[in-house]
C-alpha positions in Angstrom: 126.2 10.3 -78.8 126.9 14.1 -78.6 127.6 16.6 -81.3 130.6 18.8 -80.9 130.4 22.2 -82.7 133.1 24.8 -82.5 131.0 27.6 -84.0 132.1 26.8 -87.5 130.5 24.8 -90.2 132.4 21.7 -89.0 130.4 19.4 -86.7 131.8 16.2 -85.3 129.9 13.3 -83.9 131.4 12.0 -80.7 130.4 8.8 -79.0 131.1 8.8 -75.3 131.5 6.0 -72.8 130.3 6.2 -69.2 132.9 7.4 -66.7 133.7 3.9 -65.3 134.0 2.4 -68.8 136.2 5.2 -70.0 138.5 4.7 -66.9 138.7 1.0 -67.4 139.5 1.3 -71.1 142.2 3.9 -70.6 143.8 2.1 -67.7 144.1 -1.1 -69.8 145.5 0.8 -72.7 148.0 2.8 -70.6 149.2 -0.3 -68.7 149.7 -2.2 -72.0 151.5 0.7 -73.5 153.8 1.2 -70.5 154.6 -2.5 -70.3 155.4 -3.0 -74.0 157.3 0.3 -74.3 159.3 -0.6 -71.2 160.4 -3.9 -72.8 161.1 -2.2 -76.1 163.0 0.7 -74.5 165.1 -1.9 -72.7 165.9 -3.4 -76.1 166.9 0.0 -77.3 169.0 0.6 -74.2 170.7 -2.8 -74.7 171.5 -1.8 -78.3 173.0 1.6 -77.3 175.2 0.0 -74.6 177.0 -2.5 -76.8 179.1 -1.3 -79.6 179.0 -4.6 -81.5 175.2 -4.1 -81.9 175.8 -0.8 -83.6 178.1 -2.5 -86.1 175.6 -5.3 -87.0 173.2 -4.4 -89.8 170.6 -6.9 -88.5 170.4 -5.3 -85.1 170.4 -1.8 -86.6 167.4 -2.6 -88.7 165.7 -4.4 -85.8 166.2 -1.5 -83.4 164.7 0.9 -85.8 161.7 -1.3 -86.1 161.4 -1.3 -82.3 161.6 2.5 -82.3 158.8 2.7 -84.8 156.7 0.5 -82.5 157.4 2.7 -79.5 156.3 5.8 -81.5 153.1 4.1 -82.8 152.1 2.7 -79.5 152.8 6.0 -77.7 150.8 8.0 -80.2 147.9 5.5 -80.2 147.7 5.7 -76.4 148.0 9.5 -76.4 145.3 10.0 -79.0 143.0 7.6 -77.1 143.4 9.3 -73.8 143.0 12.7 -75.3 139.8 11.5 -77.1 138.3 10.7 -73.7 139.5 13.9 -72.0 138.9 16.5 -74.6 136.9 14.4 -77.2 138.1 16.4 -80.2 141.4 17.9 -81.2 142.5 21.0 -83.1 142.8 20.0 -86.7 146.4 21.3 -87.0 147.5 19.3 -84.0 145.7 16.3 -85.2 147.5 16.5 -88.6 150.9 16.6 -86.9 150.2 13.6 -84.8 148.7 11.6 -87.7 151.6 12.3 -90.0 154.1 11.1 -87.4 151.9 8.0 -86.9 151.5 7.3 -90.6 155.2 7.8 -91.2 156.1 5.2 -88.6 153.4 2.9 -89.8 154.7 3.0 -93.4 158.3 2.4 -92.2 157.4 -0.9 -90.5 156.6 -3.2 -93.5 159.5 -1.8 -95.5 161.9 -2.5 -92.6 160.6 -6.0 -92.3 161.3 -6.6 -96.0 164.9 -5.4 -95.7 165.4 -7.5 -92.6 164.2 -10.6 -94.5 166.7 -9.7 -97.3 169.5 -9.5 -94.8 168.6 -13.0 -93.4 168.6 -14.3 -97.0 172.0 -12.9 -97.8 173.5 -14.1 -94.5 172.4 -17.7 -95.2 172.7 -17.9 -99.0 175.8 -15.7 -99.5 177.7 -16.1 -96.2 181.1 -15.2 -97.7 179.8 -12.0 -99.2 177.5 -11.0 -96.3 180.0 -8.6 -94.7 180.6 -7.0 -98.0 177.0 -6.6 -99.0 175.5 -5.8 -95.6 177.6 -3.0 -94.2 176.7 -0.4 -91.6 176.9 2.4 -94.2 174.6 0.6 -96.6 172.2 -0.2 -93.8 171.8 3.5 -93.0 171.4 4.2 -96.7 168.5 1.7 -96.7 167.0 3.4 -93.7 167.2 6.8 -95.4 165.5 5.2 -98.5 162.7 3.9 -96.3 162.2 7.3 -94.7 162.2 9.0 -98.1 159.5 6.6 -99.5 157.3 7.2 -96.5 157.7 10.9 -96.5 157.0 11.2 -100.2 153.8 9.1 -99.6 152.3 11.3 -96.9 153.4 14.8 -98.0 150.8 14.9 -100.9 148.1 14.5 -98.2 149.3 17.6 -96.4 149.8 19.6 -99.6 146.3 18.8 -100.9 144.8 19.6 -97.5 146.6 23.0 -97.4 145.5 23.7 -101.0 141.8 22.7 -100.7 140.8 23.3 -97.1 140.0 26.7 -95.6 141.8 28.4 -92.7 138.6 28.0 -90.7 138.9 24.2 -91.0 142.5 24.1 -89.6 141.3 26.1 -86.6 138.3 23.8 -86.0 138.2 20.7 -83.9 137.5 17.1 -85.0 137.7 13.6 -83.7 141.2 12.8 -84.7 141.0 10.3 -87.5 142.7 10.4 -90.9 139.5 10.5 -92.8 138.4 13.5 -90.8 141.4 15.7 -91.7 142.4 14.4 -95.1 139.0 14.6 -96.7 139.8 14.7 -100.4 138.5 11.6 -102.1 141.5 11.5 -104.4 143.8 11.1 -101.4 141.9 7.9 -100.4 142.5 6.5 -103.9 146.2 7.4 -103.7 146.5 5.9 -100.3 144.9 2.6 -101.2 147.0 2.3 -104.4 150.2 3.0 -102.6 149.4 0.6 -99.8 148.5 -2.1 -102.3 151.7 -1.7 -104.2 153.8 -1.6 -101.0 152.2 -4.7 -99.6 152.7 -6.7 -102.9 156.4 -5.8 -103.0 156.9 -6.6 -99.3 155.1 -9.9 -99.5 156.9 -10.9 -102.7 160.2 -10.1 -100.9 159.2 -12.3 -97.9 158.1 -15.2 -100.1 161.2 -15.1 -102.2 163.6 -14.9 -99.3 161.8 -17.6 -97.4 161.8 -20.1 -100.2 165.4 -19.3 -101.2 166.4 -20.0 -97.6 164.2 -23.1 -97.5 166.1 -24.6 -100.4 169.6 -23.6 -99.3 172.5 -26.1 -99.0 172.2 -28.7 -96.2 175.6 -27.5 -94.9 173.9 -24.5 -93.6 170.8 -26.3 -92.4 171.0 -25.0 -88.8 171.4 -21.4 -89.8 168.8 -21.8 -92.5 166.2 -23.2 -90.1 166.7 -20.2 -87.7 166.6 -17.8 -90.6 163.4 -19.4 -92.0 161.7 -19.1 -88.6 162.8 -15.4 -88.4 161.3 -14.7 -91.9 158.1 -16.5 -90.9 157.9 -14.2 -87.8 158.4 -11.3 -90.1 155.5 -12.5 -92.2 153.3 -12.8 -89.2 154.3 -9.4 -88.0 153.6 -8.0 -91.4 150.2 -9.7 -91.4 149.4 -7.9 -88.2 150.7 -4.6 -89.6 148.3 -5.0 -92.5 145.3 -4.9 -90.2 145.7 -1.1 -90.1 144.8 -1.1 -93.8 141.5 -2.9 -93.2 140.8 -1.0 -89.9 137.9 1.0 -91.4 136.4 -2.1 -93.1 136.5 -4.0 -89.8 134.8 -1.2 -88.0 132.1 -0.8 -90.6 131.4 -4.5 -90.9 131.2 -5.1 -87.1 129.2 -2.0 -86.5 126.7 -3.1 -89.1 126.3 -6.4 -87.3 126.3 -4.9 -83.8 125.1 -1.3 -84.2 124.6 -0.8 -80.4 128.1 -1.8 -79.6 130.0 0.8 -81.6 132.1 2.0 -78.7 133.1 -1.5 -77.6 133.9 -2.4 -81.2 136.0 0.6 -81.9 138.0 0.1 -78.7 138.5 -3.7 -79.2 139.5 -3.3 -82.9 141.9 -0.5 -82.1 143.6 -2.5 -79.4 143.8 -5.6 -81.7 145.2 -3.6 -84.6 147.5 -1.1 -82.8 148.8 -3.0 -79.8 149.0 -6.6 -80.7 151.5 -6.1 -83.6 153.8 -4.2 -81.1 154.1 -7.4 -79.1 155.9 -9.2 -81.9 159.1 -7.1 -82.0 160.3 -8.1 -78.5 159.7 -11.8 -79.5 161.7 -11.8 -82.7 165.1 -10.9 -81.1 164.2 -10.0 -77.5 163.1 -13.5 -76.5 164.4 -15.7 -79.3 167.9 -14.3 -79.4 170.0 -15.8 -76.6 172.2 -12.8 -76.2 169.4 -10.2 -76.1 167.5 -12.5 -73.7 170.4 -12.6 -71.4 170.7 -8.8 -71.3 167.0 -8.3 -71.1 166.9 -10.4 -67.9 169.6 -8.3 -66.5 168.0 -4.9 -67.2 164.4 -5.8 -66.8 164.9 -7.5 -63.4 167.5 -4.9 -62.3 169.8 -7.6 -61.1 172.8 -5.5 -61.9 173.5 -1.8 -62.5 174.1 -0.3 -65.9 177.8 0.1 -65.2 178.3 -3.6 -64.5 180.5 -5.4 -67.0 181.4 -2.2 -69.0 183.4 -4.3 -71.5 180.7 -6.8 -72.2 179.8 -7.4 -75.8 177.1 -9.2 -77.6 177.8 -12.3 -79.6 176.5 -12.5 -83.1 173.4 -14.8 -83.5 
């Protein structure tokens, strides 16, 4: 362990791996990031190339979820690589990167909840689905999600600006949320907001799932597919929630294995930050027949982007 001091009163403890270990960890992380982001970027490309996707609220919400995953995974990889190269970051730069990451992370569970509601409406109110779930209303929902997330993280910034000295913002720290937003009241606010958000999202998923479960037998086929989709949303949400117990997992495992703090931090980070990003391609990328067809085309490069310019996606 080395202590990093920038000449100010702010000293940061930095645990360092050996060179070979650092290289192996970063290669694994970068390869996973590139692989997952390549698949997710292909999904985004597929969405942008087919007008019918842009007119489908389900695909609009899904592609925004994929974009959030791309942002989160890219920032996680960037911060990890930087932590091995420069060890500590300027506080101001760290705050910018963290706020983007927190914003995308808060958007994910809210988007999952609205996607579950859309499935519920499609199965239980099929005749009114096109009236309730319009493109315009979908973008209103996305704007609402953004507003909630922004209003949640702005107080952290304002409190930091009001309570921290200019010297602190010019110092360097290991880039973690607890190291830059140090006011104890912010921790209470964050935990309360996360708890309320998770309760609302889980109640939404349970309600939509059981309403779909008991839907009319006439819609049994569609209901079964919708139930499986909501279950996947629930599993994805469960993985997303791991970010809220990240610190507890680190503390507990470090207490049990104090000599393995570096391995624990890396393993938990990969499990919490990368594994949830694997679910998004599965929900529609692999399960959806149409997306799967176009994914094979683009991923395997069996045809150029200009092939079949009039092709359209069929609704699931």
